[in-house]
N, C-alpha and C positions, 0 to 999 in steps of 0.2 A: 074229723070235724068236731067242733065243740058243741056245747049245749044247743039243742035244736029240737023244737017241738015236733018237727017233721022227720026225725031221724030214721023212722022206719020206711020212709019213702025215698031215702037217699040213694038206694040202688036203682031206682027208676030213672031211666034216661028218657027225657021228653023228646023234643024235636031236634034230632041230631043234624038234620039237613040244613036247618037255618042257623045253627050254632056256629060261631066263629071258629076257624080251624084250630088255633092254639088251645082253646077251651075244650073243643071236641077231642083233640088228641089227648089232652090231660085226662079226661074222663075215660077214654078207651084204654090208655096205658095203665091207669089205676085199676081198671077192671081186669086187665091181663095180670098185673102184679098181685091182685087179691086172690088169684087162683094158684099162686106159686108158694108152696111150702118149702120145697127143696129145689136146687138148680135143675134137677131132672124133670121137674114139672113145667119148665119153660116152654118147650115145644108143644106140649098138649094145650097149654093155656093160649098160646098164639094161634094154634089151629082152631081152637074154640072161637076166638075172636073173628077169625076168617069165616068160619061156618055160620056165625051169628050175623055176618054181613057188616061188621063194624069196621073192618079193614080189608083191603084186597091182598092177594098173595104176595105182591111185590113189597107192599108196606110191611106185611107180616114177616117176610124174609129179612128185611132191614131191621125191624124191631127185634126179632129173635137174635140177630147178630149183635146188635148194640146191647141188649139186655143180657145176653150170654156173657159178654165181657164184663158188664157191670156187676152181675151176680157173683162172679168169681174174683172180684177185685180184692186187693189186700185188706182194705177196711171192711168192705161189705160182705166178703165171703163167709164170715162167721155168722151172718144173719140168715144164710141159706143152706148151710151145711155145718154139722158138728154142734149144733145147739142142743140144749136139753129139753126146752119147752118153747111153745110158740102160741101167741094169740095174734091171729091174722084177721084184721078188720072185725074185731070183736067189740061189742059195746060194753063200756064201763059205766056203772051207775053210781052217782054220788048224791048226797043230800045237801042242798044249799039252804043253810039256816036263815040267811037274810031274805031269801025269796020264799022260804018255807015250801020247797018243792024238790022233787027228784030231778036230777039233771043227767042227761045221757051224753056220753063222749065216745068217739070211735077213732082211736089211733090206727094208723095204717098197719103197723107191725110192732109187736112187743116180743122181744126175744130174750130167753134165758141163755146166755152164752156159756161156753164150756169153762170159762175162767170164773164162773159164779156170779158175774154181773148181769144186770138186766139192761137191755138197750131198747129205748123207745125210738122208732124210726118213722119219720113222716116223709113220704115221697113227694117230690115236686117235679113237674115237667115243663114249667114255664120259665121265664127269665126273672121273675120278681123275687125279691127278698124282703117282704114286708115284716116289720117287727112283730106283727100279730101272729105270724107262724112260729116265731121263736117263743112268744108268750104261750101259745097253744101247747107246744111240746114241753115247755117247763111245767105247765099245769098237769099234763099227763104224767110227767115224772113225779110230781108231788103226790098225785093219787097213788101211783105204784109204790112210792117210797113209804107211804102210810100203811100200805098192805104188807110190805116187806121191809120193815125198818132196819134190819141188819144187813141189807144187801146194797151194794153200790149200784145206783141207777144212773145211767147216762142217756142223753137225748141227742138225736141227730135229725137235721134236715138234710135230705139227700136228693140230689138231682142225678138219677142213674144215667141218663143219656149224655149229660155233660161231665160225668164223673166228678161232681162237685159235692162237698160235704161242709156243713156247719155244725159243730158240736155245741 
C-alpha cells in the first residue's frame, strides 16, 4: 500500500461476511502470503488461515497446492528460497517535502536475491492491471534505490494463482 494515514490499521479485517468474494479472497491470500518467508512456511500459513476461520479446509488444500506451485516457479522461486535478506510486509518511511510530512509505505515483499539484486514484489489476486499498481511498485523501487544506490533494483507485479508477472 502507498501512503496512508491509517497504515497501522491495515492488518485489521473488518466485516469479511459482507465483503465481495474477490476482495475477500485477496485479503485472505495476502494474509497467507505475509506469513511465508520460505516455501517451507506455506503449509503452516495455510493451516493458520484455516484455524482463524478465514478459509475452510477444502479451500486451504486448493490454496496450498496453487501457492506451492507458484512459490517454486522459475521466476518466483528466488523470492522464497536462496535469498540473502527479506523484508516481508514491512513499513518504509519517507519524508514528503511537498506535504511536509512523513509518509508510510508497505510493499508486500522486498527480497535481496542471491545474484545481488533487490526485487520489490507486489502480490495481486484479482484480474485488474491498473497503472496505479505499476506506479506504486516503481515508487517502492525508487525508495529502495535511494537506500541502496549501487544495487540493481527490480520490481514485479505478481499474480501467484494465475502465474502471471509484470516486471
